[in-house]
C-alpha positions in Angstrom: 23.6 -10.0 5.1 24.9 -10.5 1.6 22.4 -13.4 0.8 19.4 -10.8 0.8 20.6 -9.0 -1.9 20.1 -5.8 -0.1 21.9 -2.4 -1.0 24.9 -1.3 0.9 23.2 1.7 1.9 20.2 -0.2 3.2 22.4 -2.8 5.1 24.6 0.1 6.6 21.5 1.8 7.8 19.7 -1.2 9.4 23.1 -2.4 11.0 23.9 1.2 12.7 20.6 1.0 14.8 20.5 -2.1 17.1 16.4 -2.4 17.0 16.3 -1.8 13.5 18.7 -5.0 13.1 16.5 -6.8 15.6 13.3 -5.9 14.1 14.7 -6.9 10.5 16.0 -10.0 11.6 12.9 -11.2 13.6 10.4 -9.9 10.4 12.6 -12.2 8.1 12.5 -15.0 10.0 8.8 -15.0 10.1 8.9 -15.1 6.5 8.8 -11.9 5.1 10.9 -10.9 2.0 14.1 -9.2 3.0 13.7 -5.7 0.8 10.1 -5.5 1.8 11.2 -5.4 5.5 13.8 -3.1 4.6 11.6 -0.8 3.0 9.1 -0.3 5.8 12.4 0.1 8.2 13.9 2.9 5.9 10.9 4.3 4.6 7.7 4.7 7.3 9.2 3.7 10.6 12.2 5.6 10.2 10.0 8.7 9.1 7.6 8.1 11.7 10.4 7.8 14.1 11.8 11.6 12.8 8.5 13.1 13.0 7.6 11.8 16.5 10.9 12.0 18.2 10.5 8.4 19.1 13.7 6.8 20.8 14.9 4.1 18.3 15.5 1.7 21.5 12.2 0.7 21.7 10.3 0.5 18.7 6.5 0.6 18.8 5.9 -2.1 15.6 6.8 -5.9 16.3 8.3 -8.2 13.8 5.0 -10.2 13.9 3.0 -6.9 13.1 5.2 -5.7 10.1 5.1 -9.1 8.9 1.6 -9.3 8.8 1.5 -6.1 7.2 3.6 -6.8 4.7 1.9 -10.3 4.0 -1.4 -8.2 3.5 0.2 -6.1 0.8 1.6 -9.5 -1.0 -1.6 -11.2 -0.7 -3.5 -8.2 -2.4 -5.9 -7.5 0.8 -4.8 -4.1 0.9 -2.9 -1.8 -1.4 0.5 0.4 -0.3 -1.6 3.2 0.0 -3.8 1.6 2.8 -0.7 -0.2 4.3 0.9 3.1 5.1 -2.1 4.2 6.9 -2.3 0.7 8.5 1.4 1.3 9.4 0.5 4.8 11.1 -2.3 2.8 13.2 0.4 0.3 14.4 3.1 2.7 15.0 0.8 5.0 17.2 -0.7 2.2 19.2 0.6 -1.0 18.5 -2.5 -2.0 16.8 -2.9 -5.7 15.0 -2.7 -4.9 11.3 -5.4 -7.8 10.4 -7.6 -6.9 12.7 -7.2 -3.1 11.9 -8.0 -3.7 8.1 -10.9 -5.8 9.2 -12.6 -3.3 11.7 -11.9 -0.4 9.2 -13.2 -2.3 6.2 -10.0 -1.3 4.5 -9.8 -4.5 2.2 -9.3 -3.9 -1.5 -12.4 -3.9 -3.7 -11.4 -6.9 -6.0 -15.0 -7.6 -7.1 -14.7 -7.2 -10.9 -18.3 -6.6 -11.0 -18.6 -3.8 -8.3 -15.8 -2.1 -10.2 -17.3 -2.2 -13.6 -20.6 -0.7 -11.7 -18.4 2.3 -10.6 -16.9 2.8 -14.0 -19.9 2.7 -15.7 -21.6 5.7 -13.3 -18.1 7.5 -14.2 -18.6 7.2 -17.4 -22.4 8.1 -17.6 -21.5 11.0 -14.9 -18.6 12.3 -17.2 -19.5 12.7 -20.8 -17.2 15.5 -21.4 -13.8 13.7 -20.4 -15.0 10.4 -22.1 -15.6 12.2 -25.4 -12.4 13.5 -25.1 -10.8 10.4 -24.4 -12.1 9.1 -27.3 -11.4 11.8 -29.3 -7.6 11.1 -28.7 -6.9 13.2 -25.6 -5.2 10.4 -23.5 -4.2 12.8 -20.4 -8.0 13.0 -19.4 -7.4 9.3 -18.5 -5.8 10.1 -15.4 -9.1 12.3 -14.5 -11.6 8.9 -15.3 -9.0 6.8 -13.3 -8.9 9.2 -9.9 -12.9 9.3 -10.2 -12.7 5.8 -9.7 -10.4 5.5 -7.3 -12.2 8.1 -5.3 -15.7 6.4 -5.5 -14.2 3.1 -4.6 -12.2 4.9 -1.5 -8.9 4.3 -3.0 -9.4 0.4 -2.0 -9.7 -0.9 -5.6 -6.8 -2.8 -7.1 -5.3 0.1 -9.6 -5.0 -2.8 -12.4 -8.5 -4.0 -12.2 -9.7 -0.1 -12.6 -7.3 0.0 -15.6 -8.5 -3.1 -17.3 -12.2 -2.1 -16.7 -12.0 1.3 -17.4 -9.7 0.8 -20.9 -12.7 -2.0 -21.7 -15.3 0.6 -21.1 -14.0 3.3 -22.9 -12.5 0.9 -26.1 -15.5 -1.1 -26.1 
């Protein structure tokens, strides 16, 4: 366990529940980053177990499923917010995360021209906040980012939104 450089707290909890330890070991063996696996086990899995009162002896999430979910986030196919929704579906009925993302069209919008079109629309539909931003009121920037995220249903890469919005506002 020392080779993964996990905090003692993480190790203690994972080792205290056999099913957590088994899930951790198997998921890491599939190539997932140990800290990511630990974060999902200690975060969303533990919360879901607590919320539902489910037994820790038989986890509804498989190592293959968890590894696939982590891979989707690492590749930029989905963002963390979407990953949490996918995890909930996995926990509920053991759904395959890759199929769930595809079937529900949850892939991130990485096409810069599509994001740029949305940003152009937001700028033209919000002249007041745009003018406030351009006159130095930086707080309104978050509102404009939120409008873009909402228009893109949370499926856009925040870095792309920030880059293109800054260009549009300052260009």
